[in-house]
C-alpha positions in Angstrom: -61.3 2.3 14.4 -58.7 0.2 16.4 -58.8 -2.4 13.7 -58.0 0.2 11.0 -55.1 1.5 13.2 -53.8 -2.1 13.5 -53.8 -2.6 9.8 -52.2 0.8 8.9 -48.5 0.6 7.9 -45.9 2.2 10.2 -45.3 5.9 9.6 -43.0 6.6 6.6 -42.5 8.9 3.6 -41.4 7.1 0.4 -41.2 10.3 -1.6 -38.6 11.7 0.9 -36.6 8.4 0.7 -36.6 8.5 -3.1 -35.5 12.1 -3.0 -32.5 11.3 -0.7 -31.4 8.3 -2.9 -31.8 10.3 -6.1 -29.8 13.2 -4.7 -26.8 11.2 -3.6 -26.6 9.4 -6.9 -26.8 12.7 -8.8 -24.5 14.6 -6.4 -22.3 12.1 -4.5 -20.4 14.9 -2.8 -23.5 15.5 -0.7 -23.4 11.9 0.8 -21.2 12.9 3.8 -23.8 15.5 4.8 -26.6 12.9 4.4 -24.7 10.2 6.2 -24.6 12.3 9.3 -28.4 12.3 9.4 -29.6 9.0 8.0 -28.3 5.4 7.5 -29.5 2.6 5.2 -31.3 1.0 8.0 -33.4 4.1 8.5 -35.3 3.6 5.2 -38.7 2.1 5.4 -38.8 0.5 2.0 -36.8 -2.7 1.7 -35.8 -1.8 -1.9 -34.7 1.6 -0.8 -32.6 0.1 2.0 -30.8 -2.2 -0.5 -30.1 0.8 -2.8 -28.8 2.8 0.2 -26.6 0.0 1.3 -24.9 -0.1 -2.1 -24.4 3.7 -2.2 -22.8 3.6 1.3 -20.7 0.6 0.2 -19.4 2.3 -2.9 -18.5 5.4 -0.9 -16.6 3.2 1.6 -14.7 1.6 -1.3 -14.1 5.1 -2.7 -15.7 4.1 -6.0 -17.8 6.3 -8.3 -21.5 6.7 -7.3 -24.2 7.1 -9.9 -27.2 5.1 -11.2 -25.0 3.0 -13.4 -22.5 1.9 -10.7 -25.3 1.3 -8.2 -27.1 -0.9 -10.7 -23.9 -2.7 -11.6 -23.1 -3.5 -8.0 -26.6 -4.7 -7.3 -26.5 -6.9 -10.4 -23.0 -8.3 -9.5 -24.4 -9.2 -6.0 -27.5 -10.8 -7.5 -29.8 -8.3 -5.8 -31.0 -6.1 -8.7 -34.3 -8.1 -9.1 -34.9 -7.6 -5.3 -35.5 -3.9 -5.8 -37.6 -4.2 -8.9 -34.8 -4.1 -11.5 -33.4 -1.2 -13.5 -36.9 0.3 -14.0 -37.1 1.1 -10.3 -33.7 2.6 -10.3 -34.7 4.9 -13.2 -37.8 5.8 -11.3 -35.7 6.7 -8.2 -33.2 8.8 -10.1 -36.0 11.1 -11.4 -37.5 11.6 -7.9 -35.5 14.4 -6.4 -37.1 17.9 -6.6 -33.8 19.6 -5.6 -30.4 18.3 -4.5 -30.1 21.5 -2.4 -32.7 20.2 0.0 -31.3 16.7 0.4 -30.5 17.3 4.1 -34.1 18.3 4.8 -35.3 15.2 3.1 -32.8 13.0 5.0 -34.1 14.5 8.3 -37.7 13.5 7.3 -36.5 9.9 6.6 -34.6 9.8 10.0 -37.6 11.3 11.8 -40.0 8.7 10.5 -37.5 6.0 11.5 -37.4 7.3 15.0 -41.2 7.4 15.2 -41.3 3.7 14.0 -38.7 2.8 16.6 -40.7 4.5 19.4 -43.9 2.9 18.1 -42.4 -0.5 18.2 -41.1 0.1 21.7 -44.5 1.3 22.9 -46.2 -1.7 21.4 -43.7 -4.0 23.1 -44.3 -2.3 26.5 -48.1 -2.5 25.9 -47.8 -6.2 25.2 -45.9 -6.7 28.5 -48.6 -4.8 30.4 -51.3 -6.9 28.8 -49.3 -10.0 29.8 -49.4 -9.0 33.4 -46.3 -6.9 33.9 -47.5 -3.9 36.1 -44.2 -2.8 37.6 -44.1 0.8 36.3 -40.5 1.7 37.3 -38.6 -0.6 34.9 -41.1 0.0 32.1 -40.7 3.8 32.5 -36.9 3.5 32.7 -37.0 1.4 29.5 -39.2 3.9 27.7 -37.0 6.8 28.9 -33.9 5.1 27.7 -35.3 4.5 24.3 -36.4 8.2 24.0 -32.9 9.4 25.0 -31.3 7.1 22.5 -33.6 8.4 19.7 -33.0 12.0 20.7 -29.2 11.4 20.7 -29.4 9.9 17.2 -31.4 12.9 16.0 -28.9 15.4 17.6 -31.6 16.7 19.9 -30.5 15.5 23.3 -29.6 17.4 26.4 -28.5 14.2 28.0 -24.8 14.2 29.0 -24.4 10.7 27.6 -24.5 11.9 24.0 -22.7 15.3 24.2 -19.0 15.8 23.6 -17.2 17.3 26.6 -13.7 18.5 27.5 -13.1 15.2 29.3 -14.5 13.1 26.4 -14.4 15.2 23.2 -15.4 12.1 21.1 -18.4 11.1 23.2 -21.5 10.6 21.1 -19.6 11.0 17.8 -20.7 7.7 16.2 -18.9 8.4 12.9 -15.8 10.3 13.9 -15.2 8.6 17.2 -14.1 5.2 15.9 -11.7 6.9 13.4 -10.0 9.6 15.5 -6.8 9.3 17.6 -6.7 11.2 20.8 -4.6 11.1 24.0 -0.9 11.5 24.7 -0.3 7.9 25.7 -1.7 6.5 22.5 0.1 9.0 20.2 3.4 8.6 22.0 3.0 4.8 21.7 2.4 5.1 18.0 5.2 7.5 17.4 7.6 5.1 19.3 6.9 2.1 17.1 9.9 1.1 15.0 9.6 1.9 11.3 9.2 -1.3 9.3 10.9 -0.6 6.0 10.2 -2.5 2.8 13.1 -0.7 1.1 15.6 0.4 3.8 15.3 4.2 4.6 13.1 4.7 1.5 9.8 2.9 1.5 7.5 1.5 4.2 4.5 -0.7 3.7 1.1 0.7 2.8 2.2 3.8 0.9 2.1 5.1 -2.7 5.5 5.4 -4.4 5.7 7.4 -7.7 8.7 6.6 -10.0 8.8 9.5 -12.5 10.9 10.1 -15.5 10.9 10.7 -19.3 10.3 7.8 -21.7 13.3 5.5 -22.0 15.0 6.9 -18.9 14.9 3.7 -16.9 11.7 3.9 -14.9 10.6 0.4 -15.8 14.1 -1.0 -15.1 14.0 0.4 -11.6 10.5 -0.8 -11.0 11.3 -4.4 -12.1 14.4 -4.5 -10.0 12.4 -3.5 -6.9 9.6 -6.0 -7.7 12.1 -8.9 -8.2 13.7 -8.0 -4.9 10.3 -8.2 -3.3 9.5 -11.5 -5.0 12.9 -12.9 -3.8 12.5 -15.9 -1.5 16.2 -16.0 -0.5 18.4 -13.6 1.4 17.5 -9.9 0.9 19.2 -8.2 -2.0 20.1 -4.5 -2.5 18.6 -2.1 -5.1 20.5 1.1 -5.5 22.7 0.1 -2.6 19.8 -0.3 -0.1 18.3 -3.6 1.1 14.8 -4.5 -0.1 13.1 -6.9 2.3 11.4 -9.8 0.5 7.6 -10.0 0.6 6.2 -12.4 3.2 5.4 -15.9 2.2 2.0 -16.4 0.7 1.8 -12.9 -0.8 1.7 -11.9 -4.5 3.0 -9.0 -6.4 0.3 -7.7 -8.9 1.9 -6.0 -11.9 -0.4 -4.1 -14.3 1.9 -3.5 -17.2 0.5 -1.2 -19.9 3.7 -0.3 -21.6 5.1 -3.8 -22.5 3.6 -7.0 -24.0 3.4 -10.2 -22.1 6.5 -11.7 -23.7 8.5 -8.5 -23.2 7.4 -8.2 -19.6 8.5 -11.8 -19.0 11.9 -11.2 -20.5 12.4 -8.1 -18.5 11.5 -9.9 -15.3 14.0 -12.7 -16.0 16.7 -10.2 -16.9 16.1 -8.4 -13.6 16.4 -11.7 -11.7 19.7 -12.4 -13.4 21.0 -8.9 -12.5 20.1 -9.4 -8.8 20.9 -13.2 -8.8 17.4 -14.0 -7.6 16.2 -17.6 -8.2 13.5 -17.7 -10.9 11.3 -19.9 -8.7 10.3 -16.5 -7.2 8.3 -15.9 -10.5 5.6 -18.0 -8.9 4.8 -15.1 -6.7 3.9 -12.5 -9.4 0.5 -11.9 -11.1 1.1 -10.1 -14.5 -1.6 -8.3 -16.4 0.2 -7.0 -19.6 -1.4 -4.9 -22.3 -5.0 -5.8 -21.3 -6.4 -2.3 -20.9 -7.1 -2.7 -17.2 -8.2 0.7 -15.8 -8.4 1.9 -12.3 -12.0 1.6 -11.1 -12.9 -1.1 -13.7 -14.3 -4.5 -12.9 -10.8 -5.9 -13.3 -9.5 -3.4 -10.8 -12.3 -4.5 -8.4 -10.9 -8.0 -8.7 -7.4 -6.7 -7.7 -9.0 -5.1 -4.7 -10.6 -8.5 -3.8 -7.1 -10.0 -3.7 -5.9 -7.2 -1.4 -9.0 -7.7 0.9 -8.1 -11.4 1.1 -4.6 -10.4 2.4 -2.8 -11.9 -0.6 -1.0 -8.9 -2.1 2.3 -7.4 -1.0 2.8 -4.9 -3.8 0.7 -3.4 -6.7 2.7 -2.0 -9.6 1.2 0.3 -12.3 3.3 0.9 -15.4 2.4 3.5 -16.3 -0.3 5.8 -14.7 -1.3 7.2 -18.1 -2.1 3.6 -19.3 -4.3 2.7 -16.4 -6.0 6.0 -15.6 -9.7 6.0 -16.5 -9.5 9.6 -17.7 -6.9 12.3 -18.2 -4.1 11.2 -15.9 -2.6 14.7 -16.0 -5.8 16.5 -15.1 -5.5 17.9 -11.6 -9.1 17.1 -10.6 -9.1 13.6 -12.0 -5.9 12.8 -10.3 -7.6 13.2 -6.9 -10.0 10.4 -7.9 -7.2 8.3 -9.4 -5.1 8.4 -6.2 -8.2 7.9 -4.1 -8.8 4.6 -5.9 -5.2 3.5 -5.3 -5.4 4.6 -1.6 -8.7 2.9 -1.1 -7.3 -0.4 -2.5 -4.3 -0.2 -0.1 -6.6 0.5 2.9 -8.9 -2.5 2.0 -6.2 -4.9 3.3 -7.6 -6.9 6.3 -4.9 -5.8 8.7 -2.7 -2.7 8.9 0.4 -4.9 8.8 -0.8 -6.4 5.5 -1.2 -3.2 3.5 0.5 -3.4 0.2 2.9 -0.9 -1.4 1.6 0.7 -4.6 4.4 1.5 -7.1 3.2 3.9 -9.7 5.3 4.8 -12.8 4.6 8.3 -14.2 6.0 10.5 -16.9 7.8 13.9 -16.4 6.9 16.9 -18.5 8.4 17.2 -21.9 10.4 20.3 -21.0 11.2 19.1 -17.5 14.8 18.6 -16.3 13.7 15.4 -14.6 15.2 16.0 -11.2 12.6 18.1 -9.4 9.0 17.4 -8.2 7.8 20.2 -10.4 8.9 18.2 -13.4 6.3 15.5 -12.8 3.3 15.7 -15.1 0.3 16.9 -13.2 2.7 17.6 -10.4 0.5 19.4 -7.9 -1.8 16.4 -7.2 0.4 13.6 -8.3 3.4 14.4 -6.1 1.2 15.8 -3.4 -0.8 12.6 -3.0 2.2 10.3 -3.3 4.1 9.3 -0.2 7.4 8.8 -1.8 8.7 10.1 -5.2 11.7 8.9 -7.1 12.9 11.0 -10.0 14.6 9.1 -12.8 16.9 10.8 -15.3 18.7 9.0 -18.1 22.2 10.0 -19.2 22.6 9.6 -23.0 25.6 9.2 -25.2 25.0 9.3 -29.0 21.3 8.9 -28.3 21.7 5.8 -26.1 21.1 5.6 -22.4 24.4 4.8 -20.8 23.4 5.3 -17.1 20.4 6.4 -15.1 20.4 8.8 -12.1 17.8 8.3 -9.4 17.0 11.2 -7.0 14.9 10.7 -3.9 12.8 13.8 -4.2 10.3 13.0 -1.5 10.2 10.4 1.3 7.4 9.3 3.6 9.7 9.0 6.5 12.7 11.3 7.0 15.7 9.1 7.8 18.8 10.3 9.8 20.9 9.9 6.7 18.8 11.2 3.7 19.7 9.1 0.6 21.8 11.0 -1.9 21.1 10.5 -5.7 22.4 7.2 -7.1 23.5 6.4 -10.6 23.3 2.9 -12.1 24.0 1.3 -15.4 23.8 -2.2 -16.9 27.1 -3.3 -18.3 28.7 -6.6 -19.3 31.4 -8.4 -17.3 34.4 -10.1 -18.8 32.4 -13.1 -19.8 29.7 -11.0 -21.5 27.1 -11.5 -18.8 24.9 -8.5 -17.9 26.0 -6.8 -14.7 24.2 -4.1 -12.6 26.7 -1.4 -11.8 25.8 1.1 -9.0 28.1 4.1 -9.3 31.1 2.0 -10.0 34.8 2.1 -9.1 37.2 4.7 -10.6 38.1 3.8 -14.1 41.8 3.9 -13.3 41.5 1.5 -10.3 43.5 -1.5 -11.7 44.3 -3.0 -8.3 43.6 -6.8 -7.8 40.0 -7.4 -6.8 41.1 -8.8 -3.4 42.7 -5.5 -2.6 39.6 -3.6 -3.5 37.5 -6.0 -1.4 39.7 -5.3 1.7 39.4 -1.6 1.0 35.6 -1.8 0.9 35.6 -3.7 4.2 37.5 -1.0 6.0 34.2 0.9 6.5 32.6 -2.1 8.2 31.1 -5.6 7.5 29.5 -6.3 4.2 27.6 -9.1 2.6 28.5 -10.7 -0.7 25.7 -9.0 -2.4 26.7 -5.5 -1.2 30.3 -6.2 -2.2 29.1 -7.2 -5.7 27.1 -3.9 -5.9 29.9 -1.7 -4.5 32.6 -3.1 -6.8 30.5 -3.7 -9.8 31.7 -7.3 -10.1 29.7 -10.5 -10.5 29.0 -12.8 -7.5 31.3 -15.4 -8.9 34.2 -12.9 -9.0 33.5 -11.8 -5.4 33.4 -15.4 -4.2 36.8 -16.1 -5.7 38.3 -13.0 -4.1 36.7 -13.9 -0.7 38.0 -17.5 -1.0 41.5 -16.1 -1.5 41.3 -13.7 1.3 40.0 -16.4 3.6 42.9 -18.6 2.7 45.2 -15.7 3.6 43.4 -15.2 6.9 42.8 -11.6 6.0 39.0 -11.7 6.6 36.5 -13.5 8.8 32.7 -14.0 8.8 30.4 -12.1 11.1 26.6 -12.0 11.6 24.8 -8.9 10.7 21.1 -8.1 10.9 19.1 -6.7 8.0 15.4 -6.0 8.6 15.7 -8.0 11.9 17.0 -11.1 10.1 20.6 -12.5 10.4 22.9 -12.8 7.4 26.5 -13.7 6.8 28.8 -10.8 6.2 32.6 -10.3 6.1 35.0 -8.0 7.9 38.8 -7.5 8.1 40.4 -9.7 10.8 42.1 -7.7 13.5 45.8 -7.7 12.8 45.1 -10.0 9.8 48.2 -10.7 7.8 48.7 -12.8 4.7 49.9 -16.1 6.1 50.0 -18.2 3.0 47.6 -20.7 4.4 45.7 -22.7 1.8 42.3 -21.5 0.7 39.3 -23.7 1.6 38.6 -26.4 -1.0 34.9 -25.5 -1.3 32.8 -22.4 -1.0 29.1 -22.1 -0.2 27.5 -19.9 -2.9 24.6 -19.1 -0.6 26.7 -17.6 2.1 24.8 -14.3 2.1 22.1 -16.1 4.1 22.8 -17.0 7.8 20.5 -19.8 8.9 22.9 -20.6 11.7 25.6 -18.9 13.6 29.3 -19.2 12.6 32.6 -18.6 14.3 34.3 -15.3 13.3 37.4 -17.0 12.0 35.7 -20.1 10.4 34.8 -20.8 6.8 31.0 -20.1 6.4 30.3 -23.7 5.6 31.4 -24.9 9.0 29.9 -24.7 12.4 30.7 -22.4 15.3 29.5 -19.3 17.2 30.1 -15.6 16.3 31.5 -13.1 18.7 30.3 -10.1 16.7 26.7 -9.0 15.8 26.1 -5.7 14.1 24.5 -4.2 11.1 26.8 -3.5 8.2 26.8 0.3 7.5 26.4 -0.2 3.8 23.3 -2.2 4.1 21.2 0.9 4.7 23.4 3.4 3.0 24.1 4.2 -0.6 26.9 2.2 -2.2 
């Protein structure tokens, strides 16, 4: 009889295991309930363990769970043959008598696992006794500890070690405990952290930004300007009058462009770089997938997630949502799944500080005015799940877009100075080169550019880039004006900090008068950047030490 007992397999119930796996593949919404009772390691069958591991992994990645996705993941990992192939999966999927009873079946599986654990512990203790260990106290303590552990895992313990209390409300909560925040000190410390902006006062890392507007209103133009500013490897540039911090070195921007072809996308990127005066070498930092029918949740999207997990992605751009959505992008229910996929991709970054920004371009309703959250197609879920929403509305003249108005309808963080709507247009300068105009000077302002520069500096120091944006003039024109003003000793250089980094800026000299002094013979075209400190009254290309360090007001305010 003892020989038969020795040969008998450990206690288990394969029918209950198959019922649990079948139920969660048929009704994935029951998985959270099941996961509170049983884990993949609790299954007796090795094949069932592998299937359960894939189901739990898909849930963690916020991907669809069904027999097809489970089989696809097993095949991709080279483990499908280890479970008996597709025939075994088909056998499992037909095993559940009723999804309603999945929790009862899960308790059966967990119960048998507990019995096997206890059996193994008793056998180990018996082997020690047979080996000559007759000290009962440590053996009993060991057995009691194992029993308490199994009782706690099955939710049946009266031991204080596994029960939440007023003093330790998360004690014994093995799933919720690692995720939850509790305690004044921790929350105050988190709330006190400085906000790290990607786009000053508008966007922080690790969020979903929706750029919404009607076709042709300028959504893609805004998106590409932002992406180029992130690709930039030089001094930060402003978009809509607010500084965009360049992505860290070693990071890529992933652009899934469904609206435009590869050549059109390349041309638009180059045009955006010319408008912001960003070096085209920065194009080495973008990965473009144009018109390739890449959908969220597809195998191609899984590869994008792999890049994020490797810590290589600073930004993901989707133009437009309707082109990349696996289903009806305007359906309220499907949008939950769509945004869950985007959020899961962001959260897959290896470190919190490396979470990418997701820029999602979306359409507004045909009858919408274009300036309110309610005008966004599928507005309840789309704007509800987005962290920041920019509303884009084109202003037309004779059917042609002459300018675009951007409204900041929703922000993740509420800045002290909430950004007002900004209008921009793309015009040509006197040489015919394209120029990005933000707002723009009054049409009747015919004063010399030098006078307008001085007037702009009255509100505080400004960089070359911000002056170019404010006055709607090219960098070359601004350089000439600054050279003249330097020669007249009307201005001086100062150091300002933008995003914690120092840059050259210009301010009016105290009591500065036109002296007729000659202008410097040369000018440094890269003087927006401040790799070293300079004297307040020196030309930017010469050495020295500043006496003033401040942040220019316009660097984080609308132009």
